[in-house]
Structure formats: structure tokens, C-alpha cells
PDB file of N, CA, C, O and CB in Angstrom:
ATOM      1  N   MET A   1       1.561 -14.937  -2.690  1.00  0.00           N
ATOM      2  CA  MET A   1       2.098 -13.650  -3.067  1.00  0.00           C
ATOM      3  C   MET A   1       3.107 -13.794  -4.199  1.00  0.00           C
ATOM      4  O   MET A   1       3.377 -12.833  -4.920  1.00  0.00           O
ATOM      5  CB  MET A   1       2.738 -12.974  -1.868  1.00  0.00           C
ATOM      6  N   ARG A   2       3.646 -14.953  -4.351  1.00  0.00           N
ATOM      7  CA  ARG A   2       4.639 -15.172  -5.381  1.00  0.00           C
ATOM      8  C   ARG A   2       4.090 -14.839  -6.767  1.00  0.00           C
ATOM      9  O   ARG A   2       4.813 -14.276  -7.589  1.00  0.00           O
ATOM     10  CB  ARG A   2       5.122 -16.607  -5.339  1.00  0.00           C
ATOM     11  N   GLY A   3       2.826 -15.175  -7.045  1.00  0.00           N
ATOM     12  CA  GLY A   3       2.222 -14.895  -8.325  1.00  0.00           C
ATOM     13  C   GLY A   3       1.997 -13.417  -8.563  1.00  0.00           C
ATOM     14  O   GLY A   3       1.915 -12.995  -9.716  1.00  0.00           O
ATOM     15  N   GLN A   4       1.895 -12.616  -7.514  1.00  0.00           N
ATOM     16  CA  GLN A   4       1.646 -11.194  -7.645  1.00  0.00           C
ATOM     17  C   GLN A   4       2.923 -10.380  -7.776  1.00  0.00           C
ATOM     18  O   GLN A   4       2.875  -9.228  -8.207  1.00  0.00           O
ATOM     19  CB  GLN A   4       0.860 -10.710  -6.472  1.00  0.00           C
ATOM     20  N   GLN A   5       4.036 -10.941  -7.422  1.00  0.00           N
ATOM     21  CA  GLN A   5       5.276 -10.173  -7.435  1.00  0.00           C
ATOM     22  C   GLN A   5       5.712  -9.885  -8.855  1.00  0.00           C
ATOM     23  O   GLN A   5       5.735 -10.777  -9.704  1.00  0.00           O
ATOM     24  CB  GLN A   5       6.379 -10.915  -6.688  1.00  0.00           C
ATOM     25  N   GLN A   6       6.050  -8.658  -9.104  1.00  0.00           N
ATOM     26  CA  GLN A   6       6.511  -8.249 -10.410  1.00  0.00           C
ATOM     27  C   GLN A   6       8.014  -8.380 -10.471  1.00  0.00           C
ATOM     28  O   GLN A   6       8.681  -8.471  -9.440  1.00  0.00           O
ATOM     29  CB  GLN A   6       6.075  -6.818 -10.726  1.00  0.00           C
ATOM     30  N   SER A   7       8.549  -8.391 -11.678  1.00  0.00           N
ATOM     31  CA  SER A   7       9.984  -8.614 -11.850  1.00  0.00           C
ATOM     32  C   SER A   7      10.849  -7.550 -11.185  1.00  0.00           C
ATOM     33  O   SER A   7      12.011  -7.803 -10.867  1.00  0.00           O
ATOM     34  CB  SER A   7      10.312  -8.674 -13.310  1.00  0.00           C
ATOM     35  N   ASP A   8      10.282  -6.348 -10.972  1.00  0.00           N
ATOM     36  CA  ASP A   8      11.069  -5.291 -10.339  1.00  0.00           C
ATOM     37  C   ASP A   8      10.950  -5.287  -8.818  1.00  0.00           C
ATOM     38  O   ASP A   8      11.492  -4.394  -8.167  1.00  0.00           O
ATOM     39  CB  ASP A   8      10.645  -3.950 -10.876  1.00  0.00           C
ATOM     40  N   GLY A   9      10.250  -6.272  -8.231  1.00  0.00           N
ATOM     41  CA  GLY A   9      10.132  -6.361  -6.784  1.00  0.00           C
ATOM     42  C   GLY A   9       9.106  -5.429  -6.179  1.00  0.00           C
ATOM     43  O   GLY A   9       9.131  -5.203  -4.970  1.00  0.00           O
ATOM     44  N   THR A  10       8.202  -4.877  -6.978  1.00  0.00           N
ATOM     45  CA  THR A  10       7.227  -3.901  -6.501  1.00  0.00           C
ATOM     46  C   THR A  10       6.356  -4.456  -5.393  1.00  0.00           C
ATOM     47  O   THR A  10       6.140  -3.784  -4.385  1.00  0.00           O
ATOM     48  CB  THR A  10       6.360  -3.434  -7.639  1.00  0.00           C
ATOM     49  N   ALA A  11       5.848  -5.674  -5.559  1.00  0.00           N
ATOM     50  CA  ALA A  11       4.967  -6.261  -4.547  1.00  0.00           C
ATOM     51  C   ALA A  11       5.697  -6.411  -3.212  1.00  0.00           C
ATOM     52  O   ALA A  11       5.123  -6.141  -2.158  1.00  0.00           O
ATOM     53  CB  ALA A  11       4.440  -7.628  -5.020  1.00  0.00           C
ATOM     54  N   ARG A  12       6.931  -6.832  -3.253  1.00  0.00           N
ATOM     55  CA  ARG A  12       7.707  -7.015  -2.022  1.00  0.00           C
ATOM     56  C   ARG A  12       7.953  -5.680  -1.333  1.00  0.00           C
ATOM     57  O   ARG A  12       7.817  -5.588  -0.113  1.00  0.00           O
ATOM     58  CB  ARG A  12       9.046  -7.706  -2.326  1.00  0.00           C
ATOM     59  N   SER A  13       8.313  -4.640  -2.088  1.00  0.00           N
ATOM     60  CA  SER A  13       8.582  -3.345  -1.474  1.00  0.00           C
ATOM     61  C   SER A  13       7.297  -2.712  -0.943  1.00  0.00           C
ATOM     62  O   SER A  13       7.334  -1.998   0.058  1.00  0.00           O
ATOM     63  CB  SER A  13       9.256  -2.410  -2.481  1.00  0.00           C
ATOM     64  N   THR A  14       6.172  -2.960  -1.593  1.00  0.00           N
ATOM     65  CA  THR A  14       4.889  -2.460  -1.109  1.00  0.00           C
ATOM     66  C   THR A  14       4.561  -3.076   0.245  1.00  0.00           C
ATOM     67  O   THR A  14       4.152  -2.368   1.165  1.00  0.00           O
ATOM     68  CB  THR A  14       3.769  -2.762  -2.124  1.00  0.00           C
ATOM     69  N   MET A  15       4.733  -4.362   0.373  1.00  0.00           N
ATOM     70  CA  MET A  15       4.473  -5.050   1.641  1.00  0.00           C
ATOM     71  C   MET A  15       5.443  -4.557   2.711  1.00  0.00           C
ATOM     72  O   MET A  15       5.053  -4.373   3.864  1.00  0.00           O
ATOM     73  CB  MET A  15       4.595  -6.585   1.469  1.00  0.00           C
ATOM     74  N   ARG A  16       6.673  -4.348   2.344  1.00  0.00           N
ATOM     75  CA  ARG A  16       7.676  -3.863   3.284  1.00  0.00           C
ATOM     76  C   ARG A  16       7.301  -2.483   3.825  1.00  0.00           C
ATOM     77  O   ARG A  16       7.442  -2.221   5.020  1.00  0.00           O
ATOM     78  CB  ARG A  16       9.053  -3.813   2.613  1.00  0.00           C
ATOM     79  N   LYS A  17       6.818  -1.588   2.930  1.00  0.00           N
ATOM     80  CA  LYS A  17       6.400  -0.250   3.345  1.00  0.00           C
ATOM     81  C   LYS A  17       5.201  -0.322   4.292  1.00  0.00           C
ATOM     82  O   LYS A  17       5.151   0.397   5.290  1.00  0.00           O
ATOM     83  CB  LYS A  17       6.055   0.608   2.117  1.00  0.00           C
ATOM     84  N   ALA A  18       4.248  -1.180   3.981  1.00  0.00           N
ATOM     85  CA  ALA A  18       3.054  -1.314   4.824  1.00  0.00           C
ATOM     86  C   ALA A  18       3.425  -1.835   6.203  1.00  0.00           C
ATOM     87  O   ALA A  18       2.953  -1.306   7.209  1.00  0.00           O
ATOM     88  CB  ALA A  18       2.027  -2.250   4.165  1.00  0.00           C
ATOM     89  N   LEU A  19       4.253  -2.851   6.266  1.00  0.00           N
ATOM     90  CA  LEU A  19       4.674  -3.392   7.563  1.00  0.00           C
ATOM     91  C   LEU A  19       5.498  -2.384   8.346  1.00  0.00           C
ATOM     92  O   LEU A  19       5.349  -2.265   9.562  1.00  0.00           O
ATOM     93  CB  LEU A  19       5.476  -4.676   7.370  1.00  0.00           C
ATOM     94  N   SER A  20       6.358  -1.667   7.662  1.00  0.00           N
ATOM     95  CA  SER A  20       7.158  -0.645   8.325  1.00  0.00           C
ATOM     96  C   SER A  20       6.269   0.430   8.941  1.00  0.00           C
ATOM     97  O   SER A  20       6.523   0.888  10.055  1.00  0.00           O
ATOM     98  CB  SER A  20       8.141  -0.014   7.337  1.00  0.00           C
ATOM     99  N   ALA A  21       5.226   0.832   8.215  1.00  0.00           N
ATOM    100  CA  ALA A  21       4.305   1.852   8.730  1.00  0.00           C
ATOM    101  C   ALA A  21       3.599   1.375   9.994  1.00  0.00           C
ATOM    102  O   ALA A  21       3.393   2.153  10.926  1.00  0.00           O
ATOM    103  CB  ALA A  21       3.270   2.223   7.663  1.00  0.00           C
ATOM    104  N   VAL A  22       3.231   0.108  10.024  1.00  0.00           N
ATOM    105  CA  VAL A  22       2.523  -0.437  11.188  1.00  0.00           C
ATOM    106  C   VAL A  22       3.471  -0.630  12.366  1.00  0.00           C
ATOM    107  O   VAL A  22       3.135  -0.266  13.493  1.00  0.00           O
ATOM    108  CB  VAL A  22       1.852  -1.771  10.832  1.00  0.00           C
ATOM    109  N   LEU A  23       4.630  -1.187  12.124  1.00  0.00           N
ATOM    110  CA  LEU A  23       5.545  -1.523  13.216  1.00  0.00           C
ATOM    111  C   LEU A  23       6.273  -0.322  13.801  1.00  0.00           C
ATOM    112  O   LEU A  23       6.697  -0.365  14.956  1.00  0.00           O
ATOM    113  CB  LEU A  23       6.551  -2.514  12.735  1.00  0.00           C
ATOM    114  N   SER A  24       6.427   0.751  13.028  1.00  0.00           N
ATOM    115  CA  SER A  24       7.155   1.906  13.532  1.00  0.00           C
ATOM    116  C   SER A  24       6.240   3.041  13.991  1.00  0.00           C
ATOM    117  O   SER A  24       6.719   4.136  14.285  1.00  0.00           O
ATOM    118  CB  SER A  24       8.089   2.412  12.472  1.00  0.00           C
ATOM    119  N   ARG A  25       4.976   2.804  14.053  1.00  0.00           N
ATOM    120  CA  ARG A  25       4.041   3.871  14.438  1.00  0.00           C
ATOM    121  C   ARG A  25       4.221   4.259  15.898  1.00  0.00           C
ATOM    122  O   ARG A  25       4.603   3.437  16.731  1.00  0.00           O
ATOM    123  CB  ARG A  25       2.592   3.431  14.191  1.00  0.00           C
ATOM    124  N   THR A  26       3.943   5.517  16.195  1.00  0.00           N
ATOM    125  CA  THR A  26       4.090   6.014  17.557  1.00  0.00           C
ATOM    126  C   THR A  26       2.749   6.331  18.204  1.00  0.00           C
ATOM    127  O   THR A  26       2.671   6.452  19.426  1.00  0.00           O
ATOM    128  CB  THR A  26       4.963   7.245  17.565  1.00  0.00           C
ATOM    129  N   ASP A  27       1.702   6.465  17.412  1.00  0.00           N
ATOM    130  CA  ASP A  27       0.378   6.719  17.987  1.00  0.00           C
ATOM    131  C   ASP A  27      -0.403   5.402  18.038  1.00  0.00           C
ATOM    132  O   ASP A  27       0.158   4.333  17.795  1.00  0.00           O
ATOM    133  CB  ASP A  27      -0.401   7.797  17.155  1.00  0.00           C
ATOM    134  N   ASP A  28      -1.675   5.485  18.348  1.00  0.00           N
ATOM    135  CA  ASP A  28      -2.470   4.270  18.478  1.00  0.00           C
ATOM    136  C   ASP A  28      -3.209   3.900  17.193  1.00  0.00           C
ATOM    137  O   ASP A  28      -3.981   2.942  17.190  1.00  0.00           O
ATOM    138  CB  ASP A  28      -3.460   4.430  19.598  1.00  0.00           C
ATOM    139  N   ARG A  29      -2.990   4.639  16.099  1.00  0.00           N
ATOM    140  CA  ARG A  29      -3.653   4.353  14.831  1.00  0.00           C
ATOM    141  C   ARG A  29      -2.694   4.526  13.658  1.00  0.00           C
ATOM    142  O   ARG A  29      -1.783   5.353  13.684  1.00  0.00           O
ATOM    143  CB  ARG A  29      -4.872   5.258  14.652  1.00  0.00           C
ATOM    144  N   THR A  30      -2.929   3.730  12.648  1.00  0.00           N
ATOM    145  CA  THR A  30      -2.200   3.865  11.395  1.00  0.00           C
ATOM    146  C   THR A  30      -3.203   3.745  10.265  1.00  0.00           C
ATOM    147  O   THR A  30      -4.090   2.892  10.313  1.00  0.00           O
ATOM    148  CB  THR A  30      -1.066   2.794  11.265  1.00  0.00           C
ATOM    149  N   VAL A  31      -3.078   4.582   9.257  1.00  0.00           N
ATOM    150  CA  VAL A  31      -3.933   4.511   8.082  1.00  0.00           C
ATOM    151  C   VAL A  31      -3.049   4.178   6.889  1.00  0.00           C
ATOM    152  O   VAL A  31      -2.071   4.873   6.617  1.00  0.00           O
ATOM    153  CB  VAL A  31      -4.718   5.851   7.857  1.00  0.00           C
ATOM    154  N   ILE A  32      -3.399   3.116   6.185  1.00  0.00           N
ATOM    155  CA  ILE A  32      -2.677   2.717   4.984  1.00  0.00           C
ATOM    156  C   ILE A  32      -3.642   2.844   3.819  1.00  0.00           C
ATOM    157  O   ILE A  32      -4.732   2.273   3.844  1.00  0.00           O
ATOM    158  CB  ILE A  32      -2.104   1.256   5.103  1.00  0.00           C
ATOM    159  N   GLU A  33      -3.243   3.588   2.804  1.00  0.00           N
ATOM    160  CA  GLU A  33      -4.040   3.729   1.590  1.00  0.00           C
ATOM    161  C   GLU A  33      -3.401   2.865   0.509  1.00  0.00           C
ATOM    162  O   GLU A  33      -2.183   2.859   0.329  1.00  0.00           O
ATOM    163  CB  GLU A  33      -4.137   5.229   1.135  1.00  0.00           C
ATOM    164  N   GLU A  34      -4.260   2.132  -0.208  1.00  0.00           N
ATOM    165  CA  GLU A  34      -3.758   1.187  -1.189  1.00  0.00           C
ATOM    166  C   GLU A  34      -4.670   1.142  -2.410  1.00  0.00           C
ATOM    167  O   GLU A  34      -5.890   1.255  -2.287  1.00  0.00           O
ATOM    168  CB  GLU A  34      -3.625  -0.204  -0.570  1.00  0.00           C
ATOM    169  N   CYS A  35      -4.083   0.978  -3.569  1.00  0.00           N
ATOM    170  CA  CYS A  35      -4.846   0.822  -4.803  1.00  0.00           C
ATOM    171  C   CYS A  35      -5.412  -0.591  -4.844  1.00  0.00           C
ATOM    172  O   CYS A  35      -4.669  -1.560  -4.690  1.00  0.00           O
ATOM    173  CB  CYS A  35      -3.960   1.108  -6.058  1.00  0.00           C
ATOM    174  N   ARG A  36      -6.721  -0.717  -5.052  1.00  0.00           N
ATOM    175  CA  ARG A  36      -7.332  -2.049  -5.130  1.00  0.00           C
ATOM    176  C   ARG A  36      -6.960  -2.775  -6.410  1.00  0.00           C
ATOM    177  O   ARG A  36      -7.012  -4.004  -6.461  1.00  0.00           O
ATOM    178  CB  ARG A  36      -8.841  -1.941  -5.029  1.00  0.00           C
ATOM    179  N   ARG A  37      -6.594  -2.051  -7.422  1.00  0.00           N
ATOM    180  CA  ARG A  37      -6.290  -2.666  -8.714  1.00  0.00           C
ATOM    181  C   ARG A  37      -4.913  -3.330  -8.726  1.00  0.00           C
ATOM    182  O   ARG A  37      -4.780  -4.475  -9.158  1.00  0.00           O
ATOM    183  CB  ARG A  37      -6.366  -1.620  -9.818  1.00  0.00           C
ATOM    184  N   CYS A  38      -3.884  -2.611  -8.250  1.00  0.00           N
ATOM    185  CA  CYS A  38      -2.527  -3.169  -8.331  1.00  0.00           C
ATOM    186  C   CYS A  38      -1.851  -3.372  -6.973  1.00  0.00           C
ATOM    187  O   CYS A  38      -0.797  -4.005  -6.902  1.00  0.00           O
ATOM    188  CB  CYS A  38      -1.672  -2.270  -9.171  1.00  0.00           C
ATOM    189  N   GLY A  39      -2.444  -2.841  -5.889  1.00  0.00           N
ATOM    190  CA  GLY A  39      -1.882  -3.058  -4.559  1.00  0.00           C
ATOM    191  C   GLY A  39      -0.807  -2.074  -4.141  1.00  0.00           C
ATOM    192  O   GLY A  39      -0.166  -2.268  -3.108  1.00  0.00           O
ATOM    193  N   THR A  40      -0.595  -1.025  -4.916  1.00  0.00           N
ATOM    194  CA  THR A  40       0.423  -0.034  -4.578  1.00  0.00           C
ATOM    195  C   THR A  40       0.012   0.760  -3.343  1.00  0.00           C
ATOM    196  O   THR A  40      -1.123   1.230  -3.259  1.00  0.00           O
ATOM    197  CB  THR A  40       0.667   0.914  -5.763  1.00  0.00           C
ATOM    198  N   THR A  41       0.918   0.912  -2.392  1.00  0.00           N
ATOM    199  CA  THR A  41       0.666   1.735  -1.215  1.00  0.00           C
ATOM    200  C   THR A  41       0.767   3.195  -1.636  1.00  0.00           C
ATOM    201  O   THR A  41       1.729   3.594  -2.293  1.00  0.00           O
ATOM    202  CB  THR A  41       1.671   1.404  -0.055  1.00  0.00           C
ATOM    203  N   LEU A  42      -0.232   3.992  -1.253  1.00  0.00           N
ATOM    204  CA  LEU A  42      -0.335   5.372  -1.709  1.00  0.00           C
ATOM    205  C   LEU A  42      -0.331   6.336  -0.542  1.00  0.00           C
ATOM    206  O   LEU A  42      -0.495   5.935   0.610  1.00  0.00           O
ATOM    207  CB  LEU A  42      -1.591   5.565  -2.538  1.00  0.00           C
ATOM    208  N   GLU A  43      -0.145   7.607  -0.844  1.00  0.00           N
ATOM    209  CA  GLU A  43      -0.204   8.663   0.156  1.00  0.00           C
ATOM    210  C   GLU A  43      -1.097   9.786  -0.349  1.00  0.00           C
ATOM    211  O   GLU A  43      -0.650  10.648  -1.106  1.00  0.00           O
ATOM    212  CB  GLU A  43       1.212   9.193   0.487  1.00  0.00           C
ATOM    213  N   SER A  44      -2.346   9.778   0.064  1.00  0.00           N
ATOM    214  CA  SER A  44      -3.304  10.858  -0.204  1.00  0.00           C
ATOM    215  C   SER A  44      -3.403  11.257  -1.674  1.00  0.00           C
ATOM    216  O   SER A  44      -3.246  12.429  -2.016  1.00  0.00           O
ATOM    217  CB  SER A  44      -2.931  12.060   0.599  1.00  0.00           C
ATOM    218  N   VAL A  45      -3.660  10.298  -2.524  1.00  0.00           N
ATOM    219  CA  VAL A  45      -3.924  10.566  -3.936  1.00  0.00           C
ATOM    220  C   VAL A  45      -5.233   9.891  -4.325  1.00  0.00           C
ATOM    221  O   VAL A  45      -5.657   8.934  -3.676  1.00  0.00           O
ATOM    222  CB  VAL A  45      -2.750  10.067  -4.836  1.00  0.00           C
ATOM    223  N   SER A  46      -5.865  10.376  -5.364  1.00  0.00           N
ATOM    224  CA  SER A  46      -7.125   9.782  -5.798  1.00  0.00           C
ATOM    225  C   SER A  46      -6.958   8.894  -7.026  1.00  0.00           C
ATOM    226  O   SER A  46      -7.847   8.106  -7.349  1.00  0.00           O
ATOM    227  CB  SER A  46      -8.132  10.869  -6.091  1.00  0.00           C
ATOM    228  N   ILE A  47      -5.828   9.017  -7.708  1.00  0.00           N
ATOM    229  CA  ILE A  47      -5.513   8.178  -8.864  1.00  0.00           C
ATOM    230  C   ILE A  47      -4.158   7.520  -8.621  1.00  0.00           C
ATOM    231  O   ILE A  47      -3.188   8.197  -8.280  1.00  0.00           O
ATOM    232  CB  ILE A  47      -5.505   9.015 -10.195  1.00  0.00           C
ATOM    233  N   CYS A  48      -4.093   6.208  -8.794  1.00  0.00           N
ATOM    234  CA  CYS A  48      -2.844   5.479  -8.584  1.00  0.00           C
ATOM    235  C   CYS A  48      -1.841   5.827  -9.680  1.00  0.00           C
ATOM    236  O   CYS A  48      -2.147   5.677 -10.863  1.00  0.00           O
ATOM    237  CB  CYS A  48      -3.100   3.956  -8.552  1.00  0.00           C
ATOM    238  N   PRO A  49      -0.651   6.288  -9.307  1.00  0.00           N
ATOM    239  CA  PRO A  49       0.359   6.631 -10.314  1.00  0.00           C
ATOM    240  C   PRO A  49       0.941   5.401 -11.014  1.00  0.00           C
ATOM    241  O   PRO A  49       1.510   5.521 -12.099  1.00  0.00           O
ATOM    242  CB  PRO A  49       1.480   7.420  -9.667  1.00  0.00           C
ATOM    243  N   ALA A  50       0.805   4.227 -10.406  1.00  0.00           N
ATOM    244  CA  ALA A  50       1.377   3.015 -10.986  1.00  0.00           C
ATOM    245  C   ALA A  50       0.505   2.413 -12.088  1.00  0.00           C
ATOM    246  O   ALA A  50       1.024   1.946 -13.101  1.00  0.00           O
ATOM    247  CB  ALA A  50       1.599   1.992  -9.904  1.00  0.00           C
ATOM    248  N   CYS A  51      -0.836   2.420 -11.893  1.00  0.00           N
ATOM    249  CA  CYS A  51      -1.708   1.760 -12.867  1.00  0.00           C
ATOM    250  C   CYS A  51      -2.841   2.636 -13.381  1.00  0.00           C
ATOM    251  O   CYS A  51      -3.543   2.246 -14.315  1.00  0.00           O
ATOM    252  CB  CYS A  51      -2.286   0.529 -12.263  1.00  0.00           C
ATOM    253  N   GLY A  52      -3.034   3.818 -12.786  1.00  0.00           N
ATOM    254  CA  GLY A  52      -4.103   4.709 -13.222  1.00  0.00           C
ATOM    255  C   GLY A  52      -5.455   4.391 -12.612  1.00  0.00           C
ATOM    256  O   GLY A  52      -6.456   5.015 -12.963  1.00  0.00           O
ATOM    257  N   GLY A  53      -5.498   3.425 -11.702  1.00  0.00           N
ATOM    258  CA  GLY A  53      -6.754   3.045 -11.054  1.00  0.00           C
ATOM    259  C   GLY A  53      -7.244   4.117 -10.092  1.00  0.00           C
ATOM    260  O   GLY A  53      -6.452   4.851  -9.501  1.00  0.00           O
ATOM    261  N   SER A  54      -8.567   4.195  -9.946  1.00  0.00           N
ATOM    262  CA  SER A  54      -9.135   5.204  -9.040  1.00  0.00           C
ATOM    263  C   SER A  54      -9.839   4.579  -7.843  1.00  0.00           C
ATOM    264  O   SER A  54     -10.424   5.298  -7.033  1.00  0.00           O
ATOM    265  CB  SER A  54     -10.109   6.091  -9.795  1.00  0.00           C
ATOM    266  N   ASP A  55      -9.796   3.258  -7.717  1.00  0.00           N
ATOM    267  CA  ASP A  55     -10.433   2.582  -6.588  1.00  0.00           C
ATOM    268  C   ASP A  55      -9.403   2.435  -5.469  1.00  0.00           C
ATOM    269  O   ASP A  55      -8.636   1.473  -5.434  1.00  0.00           O
ATOM    270  CB  ASP A  55     -11.007   1.184  -7.013  1.00  0.00           C
ATOM    271  N   ILE A  56      -9.402   3.399  -4.563  1.00  0.00           N
ATOM    272  CA  ILE A  56      -8.430   3.446  -3.470  1.00  0.00           C
ATOM    273  C   ILE A  56      -9.117   3.029  -2.179  1.00  0.00           C
ATOM    274  O   ILE A  56     -10.232   3.469  -1.899  1.00  0.00           O
ATOM    275  CB  ILE A  56      -7.807   4.867  -3.330  1.00  0.00           C
ATOM    276  N   VAL A  57      -8.465   2.189  -1.397  1.00  0.00           N
ATOM    277  CA  VAL A  57      -9.024   1.720  -0.137  1.00  0.00           C
ATOM    278  C   VAL A  57      -8.142   2.205   1.010  1.00  0.00           C
ATOM    279  O   VAL A  57      -6.927   2.333   0.853  1.00  0.00           O
ATOM    280  CB  VAL A  57      -9.150   0.170  -0.124  1.00  0.00           C
ATOM    281  N   GLU A  58      -8.757   2.474   2.167  1.00  0.00           N
ATOM    282  CA  GLU A  58      -8.032   2.860   3.376  1.00  0.00           C
ATOM    283  C   GLU A  58      -8.170   1.752   4.407  1.00  0.00           C
ATOM    284  O   GLU A  58      -9.274   1.273   4.668  1.00  0.00           O
ATOM    285  CB  GLU A  58      -8.558   4.211   3.942  1.00  0.00           C
ATOM    286  N   TYR A  59      -7.062   1.349   4.988  1.00  0.00           N
ATOM    287  CA  TYR A  59      -7.059   0.413   6.100  1.00  0.00           C
ATOM    288  C   TYR A  59      -6.689   1.207   7.344  1.00  0.00           C
ATOM    289  O   TYR A  59      -5.636   1.844   7.378  1.00  0.00           O
ATOM    290  CB  TYR A  59      -6.065  -0.785   5.855  1.00  0.00           C
ATOM    291  N   ARG A  60      -7.524   1.177   8.351  1.00  0.00           N
ATOM    292  CA  ARG A  60      -7.246   1.871   9.611  1.00  0.00           C
ATOM    293  C   ARG A  60      -6.900   0.824  10.670  1.00  0.00           C
ATOM    294  O   ARG A  60      -7.733   0.002  11.050  1.00  0.00           O
ATOM    295  CB  ARG A  60      -8.471   2.749  10.065  1.00  0.00           C
ATOM    296  N   LEU A  61      -5.671   0.876  11.126  1.00  0.00           N
ATOM    297  CA  LEU A  61      -5.177  -0.091  12.102  1.00  0.00           C
ATOM    298  C   LEU A  61      -5.026   0.570  13.451  1.00  0.00           C
ATOM    299  O   LEU A  61      -4.557   1.704  13.544  1.00  0.00           O
ATOM    300  CB  LEU A  61      -3.842  -0.694  11.651  1.00  0.00           C
ATOM    301  N   ARG A  62      -5.412  -0.118  14.475  1.00  0.00           N
ATOM    302  CA  ARG A  62      -5.293   0.419  15.851  1.00  0.00           C
ATOM    303  C   ARG A  62      -4.309  -0.380  16.646  1.00  0.00           C
ATOM    304  O   ARG A  62      -4.075  -0.082  17.817  1.00  0.00           O
ATOM    305  CB  ARG A  62      -6.647   0.424  16.566  1.00  0.00           C
TER     306      ARG A  62
END
């Protein structure tokens, strides 16, 4: 992950948000949306605001 981290800490904060979503969930499922191009965690968008990518993936965790 060290090679992916940007100078502004974006990769680290993205991972932190994803882990926080999983660990603090109250139901039996969590859905995380992420840009496949840059790895930014997203919330119900079709175009990534960080890189302009449109390949969005959903991870459904139980």
C-alpha cells in the first residue's frame, strides 16, 4: 500500500473510511462503493470526483 499512498494521505484516509464503515455498522450488511481506477470510496455516484473514472465497484459485506 505504500506505493499507492499519495502525498496528501488520500489512500490512508480511504482505507480508514472503509474500515470505519465495516466496524461501526449496526445491521448485518455493509455496502462500500469504490472507484476501480483510483480507489476512492464513494457514495452513490456514477463518476468519481477524484479522477473522473466511471468504473465503480460495490463490495457487499455481511
